[in-house]
Backbone as CSV, one residue per row, in Angstrom:
resi,resn,N_x,N_y,N_z,CA_x,CA_y,CA_z,C_x,C_y,C_z
1,MET,45.157,9.235,7.174,44.895,7.799,7.207,43.512,7.505,7.781
2,LYS,43.152,8.235,8.863,41.841,8.054,9.476,40.727,8.410,8.503
3,THR,40.960,9.493,7.754,39.959,9.914,6.767,39.761,8.839,5.717
4,TYR,40.880,8.247,5.271,40.807,7.182,4.259,40.022,5.988,4.798
5,ASN,40.306,5.594,6.054,39.603,4.455,6.655,38.112,4.727,6.791
6,SER,37.767,5.959,7.150,36.351,6.322,7.290,35.633,6.223,5.957
7,LEU,36.272,6.758,4.910,35.675,6.683,3.579,35.546,5.238,3.123
8,ASN,36.554,4.451,3.440,36.539,3.034,3.066,35.386,2.308,3.752
9,ASN,35.161,2.615,5.034,34.063,1.991,5.779,32.711,2.378,5.210
10,ILE,32.576,3.645,4.823,31.319,4.116,4.244,31.015,3.386,2.949
11,VAL,32.054,3.226,2.113,31.882,2.512,0.841,31.460,1.073,1.082
12,ILE,32.089,0.420,2.078,31.760,-0.976,2.386,30.323,-1.102,2.871
13,ILE,29.907,-0.202,3.775,28.534,-0.232,4.290,27.530,-0.028,3.170
14,PHE,27.808,0.939,2.292,26.912,1.197,1.163,26.799,-0.033,0.273
15,PHE,27.940,-0.692,0.004,27.940,-1.882,-0.843,27.127,-2.995,-0.210
16,LEU,27.283,-3.176,1.116,26.539,-4.227,1.810,25.046,-3.956,1.781
17,MET,24.659,-2.703,1.980,23.239,-2.346,1.939,22.664,-2.619,0.569
18,PHE,23.384,-2.245,-0.467,22.920,-2.478,-1.831,22.815,-3.969,-2.114
19,SER,23.803,-4.729,-1.627,23.819,-6.167,-1.869,22.652,-6.845,-1.196
20,VAL,22.361,-6.460,0.060,21.229,-7.043,0.784,19.935,-6.773,0.052
21,GLU,19.755,-5.538,-0.415,18.543,-5.181,-1.148,18.425,-5.984,-2.425
22,THR,19.565,-6.166,-3.117,19.552,-6.907,-4.372,19.173,-8.359,-4.155
23,PHE,19.818,-8.999,-3.167,19.541,-10.411,-2.918,18.145,-10.607,-2.355
24,ALA,17.640,-9.637,-1.603,16.317,-9.771,-1.005,15.233,-9.744,-2.055
25,THR,15.496,-9.043,-3.162,14.466,-8.902,-4.188,14.735,-9.753,-5.413
26,ALA,15.838,-10.492,-5.401,16.220,-11.249,-6.588,15.174,-12.282,-6.973
27,ASP,14.601,-12.981,-5.955,13.616,-14.021,-6.219,12.195,-13.540,-5.939
28,SER,12.014,-12.256,-5.836,10.704,-11.718,-5.496,9.703,-11.935,-6.623
29,LYS,8.452,-12.173,-6.230,7.380,-12.332,-7.202,6.430,-11.139,-7.149
30,LEU,6.895,-10.044,-6.643,6.020,-8.894,-6.458,5.843,-8.107,-7.751
31,VAL,4.616,-7.662,-7.958,4.291,-6.809,-9.099,4.349,-5.364,-8.627
32,HIS,5.039,-4.520,-9.373,5.217,-3.132,-8.951,3.929,-2.332,-9.124
33,MET,3.679,-1.456,-8.157,2.550,-0.536,-8.225,3.039,0.872,-7.933
34,ASP,2.635,1.820,-8.760,2.974,3.222,-8.541,1.950,3.845,-7.593
35,VAL,2.387,4.198,-6.411,1.511,4.831,-5.422,1.334,6.298,-5.778
36,ASP,0.097,6.790,-5.698,-0.188,8.190,-6.021,-1.045,8.791,-4.913
37,LEU,-0.401,9.378,-3.917,-1.126,9.976,-2.803,-1.743,11.320,-3.162
38,SER,-1.422,11.833,-4.336,-2.026,13.093,-4.775,-3.413,12.876,-5.375
39,ASP,-3.765,11.632,-5.655,-5.072,11.299,-6.227,-6.080,11.144,-5.090
40,GLN,-6.728,12.243,-4.729,-7.640,12.226,-3.587,-8.867,11.353,-3.829
41,GLN,-9.355,11.307,-5.054,-10.502,10.451,-5.351,-10.148,8.980,-5.156
42,SER,-8.940,8.608,-5.528,-8.482,7.236,-5.308,-8.431,6.924,-3.816
43,LEU,-7.941,7.858,-3.016,-7.877,7.661,-1.571,-9.269,7.557,-0.966
44,GLN,-10.209,8.350,-1.471,-11.587,8.276,-0.981,-12.215,6.928,-1.315
45,ARG,-12.001,6.462,-2.542,-12.513,5.137,-2.916,-11.842,4.052,-2.080
46,GLY,-10.541,4.209,-1.846,-9.819,3.240,-1.034,-10.342,3.180,0.390
47,ALA,-10.706,4.342,0.944,-11.279,4.381,2.291,-12.594,3.609,2.344
48,LYS,-13.410,3.766,1.317,-14.691,3.059,1.258,-14.479,1.550,1.169
49,ILE,-13.531,1.135,0.338,-13.229,-0.299,0.204,-12.710,-0.851,1.529
50,PHE,-11.833,-0.097,2.186,-11.269,-0.545,3.455,-12.357,-0.739,4.500
51,VAL,-13.254,0.216,4.603,-14.326,0.136,5.602,-15.275,-1.016,5.296
52,ASN,-15.621,-1.194,4.032,-16.609,-2.209,3.661,-16.060,-3.633,3.680
53,TYR,-14.776,-3.798,3.379,-14.235,-5.151,3.224,-13.168,-5.538,4.250
54,CYS,-12.540,-4.572,4.889,-11.417,-4.886,5.784,-11.711,-4.610,7.256
55,LEU,-12.475,-3.552,7.524,-12.615,-3.054,8.889,-13.428,-3.965,9.803
56,SER,-14.121,-4.937,9.257,-14.860,-5.860,10.116,-13.916,-6.773,10.901
57,CYS,-12.726,-7.032,10.355,-11.745,-7.910,11.020,-10.450,-7.185,11.381
58,HIS,-10.032,-6.249,10.531,-8.758,-5.546,10.729,-9.006,-4.122,11.217
59,SER,-8.355,-3.761,12.301,-8.452,-2.390,12.797,-7.375,-1.515,12.165
60,ALA,-7.511,-0.210,12.408,-6.477,0.765,12.030,-6.423,1.773,13.174
61,LYS,-5.885,1.329,14.296,-5.986,2.068,15.552,-5.184,3.361,15.584
62,TYR,-4.304,3.568,14.621,-3.528,4.806,14.591,-4.189,5.878,13.722
63,MET,-5.357,5.575,13.201,-6.059,6.528,12.345,-7.415,6.869,12.957
64,ARG,-7.719,8.153,13.013,-9.027,8.611,13.491,-9.884,9.023,12.301
65,TYR,-11.182,8.847,12.462,-12.101,9.162,11.369,-12.021,10.636,10.975
66,ASN,-11.957,11.528,11.964,-11.939,12.955,11.622,-10.629,13.367,10.957
67,ARG,-9.527,12.697,11.308,-8.249,12.983,10.632,-8.335,12.544,9.176
68,MET,-8.906,11.368,8.951,-9.083,10.885,7.587,-9.989,11.827,6.802
69,GLY,-11.080,12.262,7.440,-12.005,13.170,6.772,-11.357,14.488,6.405
70,SER,-10.526,15.002,7.315,-9.836,16.267,7.057,-8.835,16.134,5.916
71,ASP,-8.067,15.066,5.924,-7.041,14.862,4.896,-7.635,14.582,3.525
72,LEU,-8.757,13.857,3.506,-9.334,13.419,2.228,-10.550,14.241,1.807
73,SER,-10.781,15.358,2.497,-11.902,16.262,2.164,-13.249,15.538,2.222
74,ILE,-13.458,14.782,3.295,-14.724,14.082,3.519,-15.412,14.737,4.714
75,LYS,-16.596,15.258,4.516,-17.318,15.945,5.581,-17.765,14.958,6.662
76,ASP,-17.943,15.492,7.887,-18.330,14.644,9.018,-19.631,13.902,8.761
77,GLN,-20.589,14.577,8.131,-21.873,13.941,7.865,-21.715,12.760,6.908
78,VAL,-20.874,12.942,5.904,-20.611,11.857,4.948,-19.892,10.710,5.647
79,LEU,-18.973,11.043,6.545,-18.280,10.017,7.319,-19.270,9.171,8.100
80,LYS,-20.173,9.845,8.811,-21.127,9.135,9.662,-22.084,8.267,8.857
81,GLU,-22.484,8.752,7.690,-23.477,8.025,6.898,-22.881,6.881,6.084
82,ASN,-21.613,7.007,5.694,-21.050,6.038,4.748,-19.830,5.261,5.234
83,LEU,-19.120,5.786,6.232,-17.857,5.150,6.609,-17.751,4.793,8.088
84,MET,-18.768,5.113,8.872,-18.727,4.829,10.308,-19.904,3.936,10.682
85,PHE,-19.608,2.671,10.952,-20.672,1.721,11.270,-20.563,1.155,12.680
86,GLY,-19.431,1.353,13.337,-19.256,0.797,14.674,-19.113,1.838,15.754
87,THR,-19.265,3.111,15.395,-19.119,4.190,16.362,-19.893,5.413,15.893
88,GLU,-20.134,6.334,16.811,-20.869,7.553,16.485,-19.973,8.786,16.509
89,LYS,-18.807,8.676,17.123,-17.931,9.827,17.306,-16.863,9.877,16.216
90,VAL,-16.795,11.008,15.525,-15.816,11.140,14.440,-14.388,11.202,14.963
91,GLY,-14.240,11.453,16.259,-12.905,11.504,16.843,-12.369,10.146,17.258
92,ASP,-13.178,9.103,17.082,-12.744,7.755,17.455,-11.741,7.193,16.453
93,VAL,-10.940,6.241,16.922,-10.016,5.547,16.028,-10.774,4.472,15.259
94,MET,-10.174,3.991,14.185,-10.819,2.984,13.344,-10.579,1.595,13.947
95,ASP,-11.384,1.280,14.945,-11.255,0.018,15.663,-12.357,-0.942,15.227
96,ILE,-12.267,-2.188,15.675,-13.271,-3.197,15.336,-13.974,-3.656,16.604
97,SER,-15.161,-4.217,16.429,-15.931,-4.696,17.577,-15.612,-6.150,17.922
98,MET,-14.984,-6.870,17.000,-14.666,-8.277,17.238,-13.603,-8.421,18.333
99,ARG,-13.869,-9.302,19.279,-12.902,-9.562,20.341,-11.741,-10.406,19.811
100,GLU,-10.566,-10.193,20.383,-9.379,-10.899,19.903,-9.518,-12.408,20.043
101,GLU,-10.104,-12.863,21.161,-10.260,-14.303,21.355,-11.214,-14.910,20.326
102,ASP,-12.221,-14.123,19.905,-13.138,-14.610,18.872,-12.431,-14.722,17.524
103,SER,-11.619,-13.719,17.200,-10.911,-13.745,15.918,-9.924,-14.908,15.855
104,ILE,-9.283,-15.211,16.981,-8.367,-16.357,17.019,-9.141,-17.650,16.822
105,ASN,-10.334,-17.710,17.393,-11.180,-18.895,17.248,-11.637,-19.079,15.804
106,TYR,-11.949,-17.970,15.118,-12.439,-18.029,13.736,-11.315,-18.307,12.735
107,PHE,-10.201,-17.588,12.896,-9.145,-17.607,11.879,-7.882,-18.365,12.292
108,GLY,-7.791,-18.727,13.564,-6.587,-19.395,14.036,-5.512,-18.431,14.487
109,VAL,-5.678,-17.170,14.130,-4.738,-16.114,14.509,-5.486,-14.787,14.460
110,ALA,-5.120,-13.863,15.333,-5.786,-12.558,15.345,-5.372,-11.746,14.122
111,PRO,-6.333,-11.246,13.330,-5.988,-10.407,12.172,-5.194,-9.184,12.622
112,PRO,-4.105,-8.852,11.958,-3.251,-7.742,12.395,-3.900,-6.381,12.163
113,ASP,-3.504,-5.427,12.986,-3.883,-4.041,12.755,-3.179,-3.566,11.483
114,LEU,-3.904,-2.808,10.657,-3.370,-2.421,9.345,-2.868,-0.974,9.283
115,SER,-2.721,-0.351,10.435,-2.307,1.055,10.448,-0.984,1.287,9.720
116,VAL,-0.032,0.400,9.946,1.298,0.588,9.347,1.702,-0.601,8.481
117,ILE,0.730,-1.361,7.999,1.036,-2.538,7.186,1.773,-2.163,5.904
118,ALA,1.463,-0.986,5.351,2.123,-0.562,4.111,3.588,-0.227,4.347
119,ARG,3.926,0.179,5.561,5.327,0.481,5.873,6.109,-0.798,6.167
120,SER,5.448,-1.783,6.738,6.144,-3.026,7.064,6.238,-3.964,5.864
121,ARG,5.197,-4.005,5.041,5.175,-4.913,3.893,5.557,-4.230,2.583
122,GLY,5.107,-2.995,2.420,5.360,-2.288,1.168,4.159,-2.350,0.237
123,ALA,4.023,-1.343,-0.598,2.882,-1.256,-1.518,2.884,-2.395,-2.532
124,ASP,4.056,-2.752,-3.058,4.136,-3.826,-4.055,3.663,-5.157,-3.476
125,TRP,4.040,-5.414,-2.233,3.627,-6.667,-1.584,2.107,-6.713,-1.440
126,LEU,1.525,-5.636,-0.944,0.072,-5.590,-0.753,-0.663,-5.723,-2.081
127,TYR,-0.191,-4.999,-3.085,-0.815,-5.039,-4.410,-0.781,-6.458,-4.977
128,SER,0.374,-7.094,-4.899,0.522,-8.455,-5.418,-0.316,-9.443,-4.613
129,TYR,-0.357,-9.241,-3.316,-1.114,-10.138,-2.427,-2.599,-10.144,-2.780
130,PHE,-3.167,-8.977,-2.959,-4.603,-8.888,-3.257,-4.946,-9.428,-4.646
131,LEU,-3.966,-9.492,-5.522,-4.217,-9.980,-6.884,-4.095,-11.493,-7.015
132,THR,-3.441,-12.140,-6.056,-3.008,-13.516,-6.316,-3.627,-14.571,-5.407
133,PHE,-4.842,-14.377,-4.986,-5.573,-15.452,-4.319,-6.009,-16.473,-5.368
134,TYR,-5.979,-17.732,-5.003,-6.432,-18.773,-5.926,-7.100,-19.911,-5.154
135,LYS,-7.892,-20.676,-5.843,-8.662,-21.762,-5.233,-7.738,-22.871,-4.735
136,ASP,-7.951,-23.277,-3.479,-7.167,-24.362,-2.887,-8.041,-25.044,-1.835
137,GLU,-8.634,-26.154,-2.197,-9.580,-26.845,-1.323,-8.920,-27.391,-0.058
138,SER,-7.610,-27.485,-0.040,-6.926,-28.021,1.140,-6.837,-27.008,2.276
139,ARG,-7.113,-25.746,1.982,-7.037,-24.691,2.988,-8.387,-24.497,3.683
140,PRO,-8.384,-24.018,4.945,-9.631,-23.867,5.707,-10.693,-23.018,5.015
141,PHE,-10.267,-21.946,4.326,-11.223,-21.078,3.635,-11.271,-21.340,2.138
142,GLY,-10.633,-22.396,1.693,-10.707,-22.791,0.290,-9.857,-21.975,-0.656
143,VAL,-8.957,-21.146,-0.127,-8.097,-20.325,-0.984,-6.676,-20.309,-0.446
144,ASN,-5.746,-20.036,-1.342,-4.347,-19.849,-0.981,-3.848,-18.604,-1.697
145,ASN,-2.580,-18.283,-1.533,-2.050,-17.055,-2.117,-0.618,-17.269,-2.578
146,LEU,-0.290,-16.728,-3.749,1.054,-16.891,-4.294,2.102,-16.100,-3.517
147,VAL,1.711,-14.945,-3.019,2.658,-14.086,-2.304,2.845,-14.547,-0.860
148,TYR,1.758,-14.932,-0.209,1.799,-15.373,1.187,1.214,-16.777,1.260
149,LYS,2.056,-17.761,1.074,1.608,-19.153,1.029,0.948,-19.563,2.343
150,ASP,-0.148,-20.307,2.237,-0.914,-20.801,3.386,-1.434,-19.660,4.250
151,THR,-1.848,-18.586,3.607,-2.416,-17.459,4.335,-3.667,-17.884,5.102
152,ALA,-3.856,-17.300,6.281,-5.032,-17.611,7.094,-6.217,-16.727,6.736
153,MET,-6.008,-15.800,5.822,-7.061,-14.847,5.467,-7.922,-15.366,4.323
154,PRO,-9.241,-15.285,4.457,-10.113,-15.629,3.324,-10.022,-14.559,2.244
155,HIS,-10.421,-14.907,1.041,-10.394,-13.932,-0.058,-11.682,-13.113,0.008
156,VAL,-11.653,-12.037,0.793,-12.865,-11.257,1.039,-13.331,-10.500,-0.202
157,LEU,-12.467,-10.352,-1.185,-12.825,-9.621,-2.404,-13.158,-10.562,-3.560
158,TRP,-13.447,-11.823,-3.260,-13.663,-12.801,-4.330,-14.880,-12.452,-5.188
159,GLU,-15.889,-11.822,-4.588,-17.069,-11.456,-5.375,-16.720,-10.431,-6.446
160,LEU,-15.740,-9.599,-6.179,-15.327,-8.584,-7.151,-14.379,-9.169,-8.190
161,GLN,-13.381,-9.904,-7.734,-12.376,-10.447,-8.647,-12.837,-11.715,-9.345
162,GLY,-13.572,-12.544,-8.639,-13.899,-13.871,-9.128,-12.994,-14.897,-8.472
163,ILE,-13.025,-16.117,-8.960,-12.215,-17.200,-8.403,-11.149,-17.603,-9.410
164,GLN,-9.909,-17.643,-8.953,-8.787,-18.024,-9.807,-8.277,-19.405,-9.415
165,ARG,-7.542,-20.019,-10.324,-6.907,-21.299,-10.029,-5.515,-21.308,-10.645
166,LEU,-4.666,-22.152,-10.103,-3.340,-22.332,-10.684,-3.475,-23.032,-12.026
167,ALA,-2.666,-22.628,-12.973,-2.750,-23.220,-14.308,-1.381,-23.216,-14.956
168,SER,-1.236,-24.015,-15.988,-0.004,-24.005,-16.767,-0.053,-22.848,-17.754
169,LYS,1.095,-22.455,-18.251,1.177,-21.313,-19.162,0.343,-21.544,-20.414
170,GLU,0.313,-22.785,-20.892,-0.391,-23.090,-22.139,-1.903,-22.928,-22.006
171,ASN,-2.432,-23.114,-20.793,-3.879,-23.082,-20.603,-4.407,-21.744,-20.107
172,VAL,-3.503,-20.814,-19.853,-3.933,-19.552,-19.261,-4.708,-18.707,-20.264
173,THR,-5.881,-18.252,-19.842,-6.676,-17.343,-20.665,-6.739,-15.953,-20.045
174,ALA,-6.550,-15.875,-18.746,-6.548,-14.580,-18.064,-5.491,-14.618,-16.968
175,VAL,-4.387,-13.936,-17.190,-3.275,-13.969,-16.241,-3.334,-12.729,-15.353
176,TYR,-3.298,-12.933,-14.044,-3.299,-11.828,-13.090,-1.932,-11.664,-12.437
177,TYR,-0.933,-12.241,-13.048,0.373,-12.236,-12.403,1.472,-12.051,-13.425
178,ASP,2.640,-11.668,-12.959,3.771,-11.426,-13.841,4.151,-12.713,-14.577
179,PRO,4.030,-12.746,-15.890,4.282,-13.980,-16.647,5.748,-14.397,-16.694
180,THR,6.649,-13.585,-16.140,8.055,-13.977,-16.126,8.323,-15.062,-15.085
181,TYR,7.336,-15.308,-14.225,7.486,-16.358,-13.224,6.680,-17.587,-13.631
182,LYS,6.918,-18.691,-12.946,6.322,-19.958,-13.340,4.940,-20.193,-12.733
183,ASP,4.479,-19.281,-11.910,3.150,-19.410,-11.321,2.152,-18.627,-12.161
184,TYR,1.160,-19.313,-12.668,0.161,-18.670,-13.511,-1.214,-18.852,-12.891
185,LEU,-2.036,-17.831,-13.028,-3.381,-17.888,-12.493,-4.387,-17.715,-13.611
186,GLU,-5.378,-18.575,-13.612,-6.429,-18.538,-14.621,-7.748,-18.213,-13.937
187,LEU,-8.517,-17.332,-14.545,-9.807,-16.958,-13.980,-10.803,-18.085,-14.212
188,LEU,-11.223,-18.717,-13.132,-12.132,-19.856,-13.208,-13.585,-19.402,-13.235
189,THR,-13.923,-18.494,-12.312,-15.280,-17.944,-12.226,-15.192,-16.427,-12.219
190,PRO,-15.745,-15.733,-13.211,-15.673,-14.266,-13.255,-16.361,-13.623,-12.055
191,GLY,-15.849,-12.469,-11.644,-16.457,-11.723,-10.562,-17.326,-10.595,-11.089
192,LYS,-17.739,-9.715,-10.207,-18.589,-8.592,-10.588,-17.812,-7.542,-11.382
193,GLN,-16.500,-7.520,-11.207,-15.677,-6.527,-11.886,-14.822,-7.184,-12.966
194,THR,-14.501,-6.389,-13.965,-13.558,-6.855,-14.982,-12.155,-6.828,-14.385
195,GLU,-11.200,-7.386,-15.097,-9.815,-7.378,-14.618,-9.327,-5.948,-14.395
196,ARG,-9.671,-5.067,-15.310,-9.232,-3.672,-15.203,-9.898,-2.975,-14.015
197,GLN,-11.189,-3.237,-13.814,-11.902,-2.624,-12.696,-11.351,-3.113,-11.359
198,TYR,-11.090,-4.408,-11.285,-10.558,-4.960,-10.034,-9.152,-4.425,-9.759
199,ASP,-8.371,-4.251,-10.793,-7.032,-3.691,-10.633,-7.115,-2.286,-10.048
200,ARG,-8.071,-1.491,-10.522,-8.233,-0.142,-9.978,-8.697,-0.205,-8.527
201,THR,-9.581,-1.152,-8.221,-10.043,-1.319,-6.847,-8.872,-1.586,-5.911
202,ILE,-7.983,-2.479,-6.319,-6.834,-2.823,-5.483,-5.858,-1.658,-5.390
203,ARG,-5.659,-0.943,-6.480,-4.778,0.227,-6.434,-5.324,1.275,-5.468
204,ASP,-6.635,1.480,-5.484,-7.255,2.430,-4.560,-7.067,1.981,-3.114
205,LEU,-7.276,0.693,-2.862,-7.129,0.165,-1.504,-5.692,0.289,-1.015
206,VAL,-4.740,-0.068,-1.853,-3.327,0.022,-1.460,-2.913,1.477,-1.287
207,ASN,-3.398,2.352,-2.155,-3.145,3.781,-1.989,-3.575,4.237,-0.600
208,TYR,-4.775,3.800,-0.201,-5.311,4.195,1.106,-4.472,3.615,2.242
209,LEU,-4.058,2.367,2.122,-3.239,1.745,3.163,-1.884,2.439,3.290
210,VAL,-1.332,2.888,2.171,-0.081,3.652,2.209,-0.315,4.987,2.904
211,TYR,-1.457,5.603,2.625,-1.786,6.891,3.255,-1.900,6.761,4.768
212,ILE,-2.676,5.773,5.269,-2.877,5.681,6.722,-1.597,5.263,7.449
213,SER,-0.661,4.674,6.730,0.596,4.288,7.375,1.464,5.502,7.690
214,GLU,1.218,6.611,7.005,1.975,7.845,7.242,1.164,9.035,6.734
215,PRO,0.104,9.418,7.468,-0.795,10.489,6.996,-0.096,11.818,6.753
216,ILE,0.926,12.115,7.552,1.613,13.397,7.422,2.320,13.527,6.085
217,LYS,2.504,12.411,5.394,3.208,12.435,4.114,2.477,13.300,3.094
218,LEU,1.151,13.372,3.200,0.382,14.227,2.288,0.823,15.680,2.410
219,LYS,0.896,16.178,3.656,1.293,17.562,3.876,2.784,17.749,3.619
220,ARG,3.570,16.747,3.995,5.014,16.862,3.816,5.383,16.984,2.343
221,THR,4.666,16.256,1.503,4.931,16.328,0.065,4.609,17.716,-0.476
222,LYS,3.476,18.273,-0.032,3.096,19.614,-0.477,4.098,20.658,0.005
223,ILE,4.518,20.525,1.267,5.503,21.457,1.810,6.825,21.323,1.060
224,GLY,7.184,20.091,0.731,8.429,19.845,0.014,8.480,20.551,-1.329
225,VAL,7.342,20.593,-2.022,7.280,21.284,-3.316,7.574,22.768,-3.135
226,TRP,6.962,23.367,-2.105,7.185,24.792,-1.857,8.625,25.062,-1.408
227,VAL,9.188,24.151,-0.626,10.579,24.307,-0.187,11.522,24.280,-1.385
228,MET,11.293,23.349,-2.306,12.133,23.265,-3.502,11.978,24.513,-4.368
229,PHE,10.748,25.037,-4.447,10.509,26.259,-5.210,11.259,27.433,-4.575
230,TYR,11.199,27.507,-3.238,11.905,28.569,-2.522,13.409,28.460,-2.748
231,LEU,13.946,27.260,-2.670,15.382,27.060,-2.870,15.810,27.433,-4.286
232,PHE,14.938,27.150,-5.259,15.250,27.518,-6.638,15.313,29.037,-6.784
233,ILE,14.323,29.731,-6.208,14.316,31.201,-6.266,15.537,31.765,-5.542
234,PHE,15.833,31.178,-4.367,16.993,31.627,-3.594,18.282,31.418,-4.381
235,LEU,18.399,30.282,-5.068,19.578,30.000,-5.883,19.699,31.001,-7.025
236,LEU,18.572,31.330,-7.642,18.570,32.289,-8.741,19.020,33.667,-8.268
237,ILE,18.490,34.093,-7.117,18.874,35.398,-6.564,20.357,35.407,-6.193
238,THR,20.807,34.312,-5.594,22.219,34.209,-5.201,23.132,34.273,-6.418
239,TYR,22.741,33.610,-7.489,23.544,33.612,-8.713,23.607,35.013,-9.315
240,MET,22.468,35.699,-9.341,22.443,37.064,-9.874,23.283,38.000,-9.009
241,LEU,23.222,37.792,-7.679,24.008,38.609,-6.762,25.501,38.362,-6.959
242,LYS,25.858,37.107,-7.180,27.263,36.751,-7.414,27.774,37.419,-8.692
243,LYS,26.957,37.408,-9.750,27.364,38.040,-11.002,27.553,39.539,-10.817
244,ASP,26.678,40.140,-10.006,26.782,41.579,-9.776,28.048,41.921,-8.992
245,TYR,28.395,41.084,-8.001,29.589,41.324,-7.191,30.875,41.172,-8.005
246,TRP,30.868,40.229,-8.928,32.093,39.898,-9.645,32.220,40.575,-11.015
247,LYS,31.263,41.356,-11.400,31.311,41.930,-12.746,32.484,42.888,-12.936
248,ASP,32.844,43.625,-11.874,33.951,44.580,-11.993,35.311,43.899,-11.881
249,ILE,35.340,42.731,-11.258,36.613,42.018,-11.076,37.094,41.448,-12.396
250,HIS,36.191,40.915,-13.184,36.558,40.343,-14.477,36.750,41.442,-15.520
C-alpha cells in the first residue's frame, strides 16, 4: 500500500510540474533560439559584442577575462588589445567602472549583473528581448519592448538593427516577431545590418550570455560525449561476454 501511495504521489507531482510549465508558456511571446555552445567563433563574436555594447553598464562579476580567454581560445594579448578596456589584469572579473548610485541616477534602476541572466531568464527570452525594441516616445529613452514592457534599458543596438515601430499586420513590410501573435513590428529606419545580419549578432550575443552563465558546461558536454562512448563500448563488451557465458547453456 505504501509503495502504491508513493508511486501515486510521484505521478501527481510530475503532472503538476508539467501543468505549471504548460500554463507558464501558454501565453508566451518568446521566439525560440537554438543555443550552440560548440560554435566557438560565435562565442568569440558574442564576447566582442558584449564588451562593446553591454559591459559599459552591465557587469559579469562571475566571469574572469583569463577564464573566458582559455575557454574560447583567445590569447591574453588579444584580450588586452580588443576586449579589456577598464582593467590591465587578465585575472580580473568583468566589472564596470560606473558607480551604482550613478547608474540609478541615469536609468532609474541599477543595471543588473549579467553573469547568470541566461539561467534566470532563458535564451529564448533574451533572444526575443533583443529583437523586439520599438519606438515609443512616451518612454524616457524613446523605446519600449514587447517582451519586457516599459523596460528601463535603452536600445543600445539600434544602430545595428535600426528603429522599429508597432504596426498592423496589413502594413507590415519587415516583421521581426512571431506573426502568430497580434504584436507586429515594422522597420521604420534601417540600421547598419540587414535583418539576417542582426539576427546572427543577437544569436552570438545570447550564445555568449548562455556560456558565461555556466562556463563549465563547455567541458561537461565534451566529457559527456566521452562518457557515453565509454558506456557504449562497455555495453558492447558486456553483451559479448554474456553471449559467451550462455552459449553452452542454450
